[in-house]
C-alpha positions as CSV (number, residue, x, y, z in Angstrom):
1,M,39.8,24.2,-26.4
2,A,36.3,24.5,-24.4
3,G,33.3,22.0,-25.2
4,K,29.9,23.2,-25.0
5,L,26.5,22.5,-23.1
6,T,23.2,21.8,-23.1
7,L,20.7,21.9,-20.7
8,I,18.0,19.8,-21.4
9,G,14.9,20.2,-20.2
10,A,13.3,16.3,-18.9
11,G,9.7,17.2,-19.7
12,P,7.8,16.0,-15.8
13,G,8.0,11.8,-16.2
14,D,6.5,10.6,-19.0
15,P,9.8,9.8,-21.4
16,G,6.8,10.4,-23.3
17,L,6.9,13.8,-23.0
18,F,10.7,14.0,-23.8
19,T,11.2,16.6,-27.4
20,L,12.4,15.3,-30.4
21,K,15.1,18.3,-30.3
22,G,16.3,16.7,-26.5
23,V,16.6,13.3,-28.3
24,K,19.2,14.6,-30.6
25,A,21.2,16.7,-28.3
26,L,21.4,13.6,-26.3
27,E,22.6,11.5,-29.5
28,A,25.3,14.1,-29.6
29,A,26.6,13.8,-25.8
30,D,30.5,12.7,-24.3
31,V,29.4,13.4,-21.1
32,V,25.2,13.2,-19.4
33,L,25.2,15.1,-15.9
34,Y,21.2,13.7,-15.0
35,D,19.1,14.8,-12.0
36,A,17.0,12.5,-10.2
37,L,13.5,13.3,-11.9
38,V,14.3,12.2,-15.4
39,H,13.4,8.4,-16.7
40,P,15.6,6.4,-16.7
41,E,14.3,6.1,-20.3
42,L,15.8,8.9,-21.9
43,L,19.3,8.3,-21.2
44,N,19.2,5.3,-23.7
45,Y,19.5,7.7,-26.3
46,A,22.9,8.7,-25.8
47,R,25.8,6.9,-26.7
48,E,26.5,3.1,-25.8
49,G,30.4,4.3,-23.4
50,V,29.0,7.9,-22.9
51,E,29.7,9.0,-19.4
52,K,26.7,9.2,-17.7
53,I,26.7,11.1,-13.7
54,F,24.0,11.1,-11.8
55,V,23.8,14.7,-9.8
56,G,19.8,14.3,-8.6
57,K,18.8,16.5,-5.4
58,R,15.4,15.3,-3.3
59,A,13.8,16.7,-0.4
60,G,17.0,18.4,0.4
61,K,18.6,14.7,0.0
62,H,21.6,16.3,-2.4
63,S,23.5,13.9,-4.6
64,L,26.5,16.7,-5.2
65,I,25.9,19.7,-3.7
66,Q,25.5,22.6,-6.8
67,D,29.0,24.0,-6.8
68,E,30.3,20.6,-7.4
69,I,27.6,20.0,-9.6
70,N,28.7,23.5,-11.2
71,K,33.1,22.4,-11.4
72,L,32.0,19.3,-12.7
73,I,30.1,20.9,-16.4
74,V,33.4,23.0,-16.2
75,E,35.5,20.6,-15.7
76,H,34.3,17.9,-18.8
77,A,33.3,21.2,-21.4
78,S,37.4,22.2,-20.5
79,Q,38.1,18.5,-22.0
80,G,36.3,19.4,-25.2
81,K,33.7,17.2,-24.2
82,H,29.8,18.3,-25.5
83,V,28.2,18.3,-22.0
84,V,25.0,17.3,-21.6
85,R,22.4,18.8,-18.3
86,L,19.8,16.5,-18.0
87,K,17.2,18.3,-16.4
88,G,13.7,17.5,-15.1
89,G,10.5,19.7,-16.1
90,D,12.4,22.6,-17.5
91,P,15.1,24.0,-17.3
92,F,14.8,28.2,-16.2
93,I,11.4,27.0,-14.9
94,F,12.8,26.3,-10.9
95,A,15.5,24.1,-12.6
96,R,18.7,26.5,-11.7
97,G,19.7,26.6,-15.3
98,K,20.2,29.8,-15.5
99,E,22.7,29.8,-13.1
100,E,23.9,26.3,-14.4
101,A,24.9,28.4,-18.4
102,E,25.7,31.0,-16.1
103,Y,28.9,29.7,-14.2
104,A,29.8,27.8,-17.9
105,G,29.8,31.5,-19.0
106,S,32.6,32.7,-17.0
107,Y,34.6,29.8,-18.3
108,G,34.2,31.0,-21.4
109,I,32.1,27.6,-22.0
110,P,28.7,28.5,-24.9
111,S,25.3,27.0,-23.6
112,E,22.3,25.9,-25.7
113,V,18.9,25.4,-23.6
114,V,17.2,22.1,-25.4
115,L,13.2,23.2,-23.3
116,G,11.2,20.9,-22.0
117,I,7.6,20.0,-20.9
118,S,7.2,22.1,-17.8
119,S,5.5,20.4,-14.7
120,I,3.1,23.1,-14.9
121,N,1.2,21.7,-17.3
122,L,0.7,18.2,-15.2
123,P,-2.7,20.0,-14.3
124,G,-4.1,19.2,-17.7
125,Y,-2.1,16.0,-18.5
126,Y,-4.4,14.6,-15.9
127,G,-7.2,17.2,-17.0
128,I,-7.7,20.0,-14.6
129,P,-7.1,23.1,-16.4
130,L,-5.0,25.6,-15.4
131,T,-7.6,28.5,-16.8
132,R,-11.3,28.1,-17.5
133,R,-14.4,30.5,-19.1
134,G,-16.0,32.2,-16.0
135,V,-14.0,30.4,-13.1
136,N,-10.5,32.6,-13.9
137,E,-8.5,34.8,-16.0
138,S,-4.7,33.2,-14.4
139,F,-2.8,31.6,-13.1
140,W,0.2,31.9,-10.2
141,V,2.9,29.6,-10.0
142,I,5.2,29.9,-7.3
143,T,7.3,28.2,-5.0
144,A,5.4,27.6,-1.8
145,T,9.7,27.4,0.6
146,T,11.7,29.9,-0.5
147,R,15.5,28.7,-0.6
148,N,14.9,30.0,4.1
149,G,12.6,27.2,4.3
150,E,10.1,29.7,4.8
151,L,6.5,30.0,3.0
152,S,6.6,32.1,0.6
153,H,4.5,35.5,0.6
154,D,3.5,35.3,-2.7
155,V,1.6,32.5,-1.7
156,A,-0.4,35.6,0.7
157,L,-1.0,37.4,-1.7
158,A,-2.4,34.4,-4.2
159,A,-4.7,33.8,-1.5
160,Q,-6.6,36.0,-1.7
161,S,-7.3,36.4,-5.6
162,S,-9.7,34.5,-8.1
163,A,-6.5,32.0,-10.0
164,T,-5.8,29.0,-10.0
165,V,-2.5,28.6,-7.9
166,V,0.5,26.3,-8.9
167,L,2.2,25.4,-5.5
168,F,6.4,23.7,-6.0
169,M,7.2,22.3,-2.3
170,G,4.2,23.2,-1.0
171,L,3.2,19.7,0.6
172,K,5.2,20.4,4.1
173,K,3.5,23.6,4.1
174,L,-0.3,22.6,4.0
175,E,-0.6,23.6,7.4
176,E,0.5,27.4,6.7
177,I,-1.1,28.1,2.6
178,T,-5.0,26.9,3.8
179,S,-4.6,28.9,6.8
180,L,-3.7,31.8,4.7
181,Y,-7.0,31.0,2.3
182,I,-9.5,29.8,5.3
183,Q,-8.7,33.9,6.4
184,H,-9.9,34.9,3.4
185,G,-13.3,32.6,4.0
186,K,-12.4,29.8,1.0
187,A,-12.3,26.2,3.4
188,D,-14.5,25.5,-0.3
189,V,-11.9,26.2,-2.9
190,P,-10.6,22.4,-4.6
191,V,-7.6,22.0,-4.5
192,A,-5.6,19.1,-6.0
193,I,-2.1,17.2,-4.9
194,I,-0.2,15.6,-8.3
195,S,1.8,13.0,-6.7
196,K,4.9,11.8,-9.1
197,G,4.1,13.9,-12.2
198,S,3.5,11.9,-15.0
199,H,5.6,9.0,-14.2
200,A,3.0,5.7,-14.6
201,D,2.1,5.2,-10.8
202,G,1.4,9.5,-11.0
203,K,-1.6,9.7,-9.1
204,V,-3.6,13.3,-7.5
205,F,-5.5,13.0,-4.7
206,F,-8.9,15.8,-4.5
207,G,-9.8,17.6,-2.0
208,T,-10.4,21.3,-0.6
209,I,-8.8,23.9,1.2
210,E,-10.1,22.3,4.8
211,T,-9.9,19.4,4.1
212,I,-6.4,18.7,1.4
213,V,-4.8,18.7,5.5
214,A,-6.7,15.4,6.8
215,I,-6.4,14.0,3.4
216,R,-2.2,14.7,2.5
217,D,-2.2,13.0,6.8
218,G,-4.7,9.8,5.9
219,Q,-3.2,8.8,3.2
220,E,1.2,7.9,1.7
221,I,1.8,10.8,-0.9
222,P,5.3,9.8,-2.2
223,P,6.7,12.9,-3.0
224,P,7.5,14.3,-6.0
225,A,4.1,16.6,-5.3
226,L,2.6,19.6,-7.4
227,V,-0.5,21.5,-5.2
228,V,-3.2,22.9,-7.2
229,I,-5.6,25.1,-5.6
230,G,-8.2,26.7,-7.1
231,E,-12.6,27.1,-8.7
232,A,-11.1,25.5,-12.0
233,V,-9.5,22.4,-10.2
234,G,-13.6,21.9,-8.9
235,T,-14.1,21.8,-12.8
236,H,-12.9,18.3,-13.4
237,E,-15.4,16.0,-14.6
238,M,-14.5,13.5,-11.7
239,F,-14.2,15.9,-8.6
240,Y,-17.3,15.7,-7.1
241,E,-17.3,12.0,-7.2
242,K,-13.6,11.4,-6.6
243,L,-13.7,13.9,-3.3
244,Q,-14.6,11.1,-0.8
245,A,-12.8,8.5,-2.5
246,L,-9.3,10.5,-1.9
247,D,-7.9,10.2,-4.8
248,F,-7.7,10.0,-7.8
249,N,-5.8,7.7,-10.5
250,S,-6.1,8.6,-14.4
251,S,-6.8,6.5,-16.8
252,R,-4.4,8.0,-19.2
253,T,-3.4,6.6,-22.4
């Protein structure tokens, strides 16, 4: 008898941001397939003796390719097990959760999704608003690097708007990204790079379109990193004070 698949969003790092529904699903798991960005404390919610399999991917270095992960899900669920797929952030935001659910479904395996706090929310975690009244009316969320390794065409469109732009996988594309903004006369637009999500050693580096490449090159910025561009970034109360210091380490509570 087929088991089932539960896709759980582990959030952006801080284990305190994990959902109660996620805790209950982990407690009921028979097998946990977890990613590199999952805080290790979350695995403690699984019952003793539950098989925990690392399937993480980081910066192009894959523990397992996606096809192998899909096959692991089906292999265990076909044995009647409850498979929990624990993914960083939210399973349906740049996380291939829908692909995994569809693959399981093609084998008659039902799936459920437990939402997680996405990395999209990280600016707010550090006191940076994505929207600010009188400053901008929208925000864009873009993966800067396409599956072919090229810069997304959407970045050129976003650079023409007044929107706050949140870029996944943008750290290595900063030269191309800033060049597009400079072409539109936006050299002074504020930028933040959020490194290591909401983990305890997470950090924010502030700059402008004109200076952010030099800041990146002069600092050690561990991945994963989120790039946030827009005038709303400059409304952070410590933006101008910290601009010269190059980084801001939040006093989160």
